[in-house]
C-alpha positions as CSV (number, residue, x, y, z in Angstrom):
1,M,11.0,-7.8,9.5
2,T,12.3,-6.8,6.2
3,L,11.3,-8.3,2.6
4,N,15.0,-9.8,2.1
5,Q,14.6,-11.5,5.4
6,L,11.1,-12.9,4.6
7,I,12.1,-14.3,1.3
8,Y,15.5,-15.7,2.6
9,E,13.3,-17.7,5.2
10,I,11.3,-19.2,2.5
11,K,14.1,-20.2,0.7
12,L,15.6,-21.8,3.8
13,L,12.4,-23.9,4.1
14,L,12.7,-25.0,0.6
15,R,16.5,-26.1,1.2
16,N,15.2,-28.2,4.0
17,N,17.3,-25.3,6.3
18,R,20.4,-26.1,3.7
19,L,20.5,-22.9,1.6
20,S,23.3,-23.0,-0.6
21,D,25.3,-20.2,-2.1
22,D,24.2,-20.5,-5.4
23,D,20.6,-20.8,-4.5
24,R,18.8,-20.2,-7.3
25,F,15.1,-19.6,-6.2
26,D,13.3,-16.5,-7.5
27,G,12.7,-14.3,-5.1
28,R,10.1,-11.8,-6.8
29,L,8.3,-14.9,-7.0
30,I,8.9,-15.9,-3.4
31,E,7.6,-12.2,-3.2
32,K,4.6,-12.4,-5.2
33,F,3.2,-16.0,-2.8
34,I,4.1,-13.2,0.6
35,V,1.7,-10.2,-0.9
36,T,-0.9,-12.7,-1.9
37,Q,-1.1,-14.6,1.5
38,R,-0.9,-11.3,3.7
39,A,-3.6,-9.8,1.4
40,L,-6.0,-12.9,1.8
41,W,-5.1,-12.7,5.5
42,I,-6.3,-9.1,6.2
43,Q,-9.4,-9.0,3.7
44,N,-10.3,-11.9,5.8
45,R,-9.9,-10.1,8.9
46,L,-11.9,-6.7,7.2
47,S,-14.9,-9.3,6.3
48,K,-15.1,-10.0,10.1
49,N,-15.5,-6.6,10.5
50,L,-12.0,-6.2,12.5
51,K,-9.5,-3.4,12.4
52,P,-6.8,-3.6,11.0
53,P,-3.9,-4.1,13.2
54,D,-1.0,-1.2,12.9
55,S,1.5,-3.6,11.7
56,V,0.2,-3.7,8.1
57,V,-0.5,0.3,7.7
58,Q,1.9,2.2,5.4
59,D,2.9,5.6,5.6
60,L,3.5,7.4,2.1
61,G,5.4,10.3,3.7
62,C,5.0,13.5,2.2
63,V,2.5,13.2,-0.8
64,G,2.0,16.2,-3.3
65,I,-0.8,18.3,-3.6
66,T,-2.0,20.0,-7.3
67,T,-4.7,21.8,-8.9
68,A,-7.9,19.8,-9.5
69,D,-9.9,20.5,-12.6
70,P,-13.1,20.1,-10.1
71,A,-14.8,18.7,-13.4
72,E,-13.0,15.7,-12.4
73,C,-14.9,15.1,-9.7
74,C,-18.9,15.9,-11.8
75,D,-20.6,16.3,-9.2
76,F,-18.5,18.6,-7.0
77,D,-19.6,23.0,-6.9
78,T,-17.5,23.7,-10.6
79,N,-17.3,27.2,-8.5
80,C,-14.9,25.8,-5.6
81,T,-11.3,24.8,-5.6
82,V,-10.5,21.1,-5.4
83,L,-7.0,19.6,-4.8
84,R,-5.6,16.6,-5.8
85,T,-2.6,14.2,-5.1
86,S,0.3,14.5,-7.9
87,V,0.4,11.2,-8.0
88,E,-1.8,8.0,-7.9
89,I,-2.9,6.2,-4.3
90,P,-1.7,2.6,-4.8
91,R,-4.3,0.2,-4.7
92,T,-6.1,-0.9,-1.0
93,I,-7.5,-3.8,0.4
94,E,-11.0,-3.0,1.1
95,G,-13.4,-4.0,3.2
96,P,-17.1,-4.3,3.9
97,M,-16.9,-0.7,6.1
98,F,-13.4,0.0,4.8
99,D,-11.4,1.5,1.9
100,G,-7.7,0.9,2.9
101,I,-7.0,4.3,3.9
102,T,-6.3,5.0,7.3
103,R,-5.3,8.8,7.5
104,V,-5.6,11.6,5.0
105,G,-4.3,15.3,7.1
106,P,-1.4,17.5,7.2
107,V,2.7,16.0,6.9
108,N,2.6,16.7,11.0
109,K,1.5,13.9,12.5
110,L,0.4,15.7,15.9
111,S,-1.9,18.2,13.5
112,T,-5.8,17.3,13.0
113,N,-6.6,15.0,10.4
114,Y,-8.8,16.3,7.5
115,L,-12.2,14.8,7.4
116,Y,-11.4,11.9,5.0
117,V,-15.6,10.5,3.9
118,D,-16.3,8.1,0.7
119,Y,-17.1,10.0,-2.6
120,E,-21.0,9.9,-2.1
121,R,-20.9,11.8,1.0
122,S,-18.3,13.8,0.0
123,K,-20.7,15.7,-2.1
124,W,-22.7,16.8,0.9
125,V,-20.5,17.3,4.1
126,G,-19.6,20.9,5.3
127,N,-22.9,22.2,4.7
128,G,-23.7,21.8,9.0
129,Y,-22.8,24.4,11.3
130,F,-20.0,22.7,12.7
131,N,-18.5,21.4,9.5
132,S,-18.6,24.0,7.6
133,Q,-14.9,25.1,8.4
134,A,-13.5,21.5,8.0
135,I,-11.3,20.3,4.9
136,I,-12.8,17.3,3.3
137,A,-10.7,14.1,1.7
138,T,-12.2,11.7,-0.3
139,S,-10.8,9.1,-3.1
140,L,-12.1,8.8,-6.7
141,N,-10.0,7.1,-9.3
142,D,-7.1,6.2,-7.2
143,Y,-6.5,9.8,-6.2
144,I,-7.2,11.4,-3.1
145,Y,-8.8,14.8,-3.9
146,I,-8.9,17.6,-0.9
147,L,-11.7,20.5,-0.5
148,S,-13.4,22.5,1.4
149,K,-16.6,24.8,1.6
150,S,-15.4,27.3,3.5
151,P,-15.4,30.6,2.2
152,T,-11.7,31.6,3.4
153,D,-10.6,28.9,0.7
154,Y,-7.0,28.7,3.0
155,F,-6.7,25.3,2.3
156,K,-6.1,25.5,-1.4
157,Y,-2.5,26.7,0.0
158,L,-1.4,22.8,0.7
159,T,1.5,21.6,-1.2
160,F,1.6,18.4,0.3
161,I,-0.2,15.8,2.4
162,N,-0.1,12.2,4.2
163,V,-1.6,9.7,3.9
164,R,-1.7,5.9,5.4
165,G,-3.2,3.3,4.5
166,V,-3.9,-0.8,4.2
167,F,-2.2,-1.4,0.9
168,E,-2.2,-4.3,-1.4
169,N,1.6,-4.7,-2.4
170,P,3.7,-3.2,0.0
171,R,6.6,-2.1,-2.9
172,D,4.0,0.1,-4.3
173,V,4.7,2.2,-1.5
174,S,8.7,2.6,-2.1
175,A,7.3,5.2,-4.9
176,F,6.6,7.7,-2.2
177,T,9.3,9.7,0.0
178,R,9.2,11.2,3.5
179,C,9.9,14.7,3.7
180,T,13.6,14.3,4.5
181,G,13.6,12.3,0.9
182,E,13.6,8.7,1.9
183,A,12.2,6.3,0.8
184,C,9.0,5.0,2.4
185,F,9.5,1.8,1.5
186,S,12.3,-0.8,0.5
187,P,13.2,-4.5,0.4
188,D,15.4,-3.4,3.6
189,T,12.9,-1.6,5.9
190,D,9.9,-3.3,8.3
191,Y,8.1,-5.0,6.1
192,P,4.0,-4.3,6.7
193,L,3.1,-8.1,8.1
194,P,2.0,-8.8,12.4
195,E,5.4,-11.2,13.4
196,A,3.0,-13.5,14.6
197,L,1.2,-14.1,11.6
198,W,4.3,-14.8,9.4
199,V,4.9,-17.4,11.7
200,Y,1.7,-19.1,10.3
201,M,2.1,-17.5,6.7
202,K,5.3,-18.9,5.8
203,G,4.5,-22.6,6.2
204,Q,1.7,-22.3,4.1
205,I,3.4,-20.4,1.7
206,V,5.6,-23.1,1.3
207,E,3.1,-26.0,1.6
208,S,1.1,-24.2,-1.0
209,N,3.8,-23.3,-3.4
210,F,6.5,-26.0,-3.3
211,G,5.9,-27.5,-6.9
212,I,5.5,-24.0,-8.2
213,L,8.9,-22.8,-7.0
214,T,10.4,-26.0,-7.3
215,S,9.1,-26.4,-11.2
216,V,10.4,-23.2,-11.8
217,L,13.9,-23.8,-10.3
218,S,14.0,-27.2,-12.1
219,D,13.6,-25.1,-15.3
220,K,16.5,-22.6,-14.8
221,S,19.0,-25.7,-14.1
222,N,17.7,-27.1,-17.6
223,D,18.1,-23.4,-19.3
224,A,22.0,-23.7,-17.5
225,D,22.1,-27.3,-18.8
226,S,21.4,-26.0,-22.2
227,S,23.8,-23.2,-22.6
228,E,26.5,-25.0,-21.2
229,D,26.0,-27.9,-24.1
230,K,25.8,-24.9,-26.3
231,K,28.9,-23.8,-25.4
232,G,30.6,-27.5,-25.5
């Protein structure tokens, strides 16, 4: 289901399935409740050390890469080449053993992923016999950094990478595009939420936030009446 469809279903529940054409429930506020409830469910799952389902993972398409100053990552060798994403990565939903990123690799999904490790480990990975040629990826200050301790430095010619993850607000992904130029998310594309969860979640959203949503609607009605009175 799309975000617009999810919002519409909430409006139907709020109107007891009698949604009128002049409905004035705030779609942005409903979206906020959907985002919050989704994040709570995912965090609860992660707290039990359960892997997030693929249905909540989003793809950032082709993410541009630029050369970074190694000093940005103070513990890296300042003589090596370090790359990073040209834009910040959206905020992720994290768990005890999971930072929200599920893949960093070439834009070709069939190619081998880069070795994604946490920042502390990235300072030491690549010194071994078996990983000396590896391309290493790590996250710091909302950017993905790419480096390699291989003497060939062939990775420095990268221009795009692919990043996948579980992001806190799915709409943030709309700022990213696929290699074809198509936006990675819009209110009319599939929303990263299991359909079985939505059946339960929409009732919780209405039950927990009905008062807030109806008060906003009431405020809008009062504002409209005041405007009419002034015109009169």
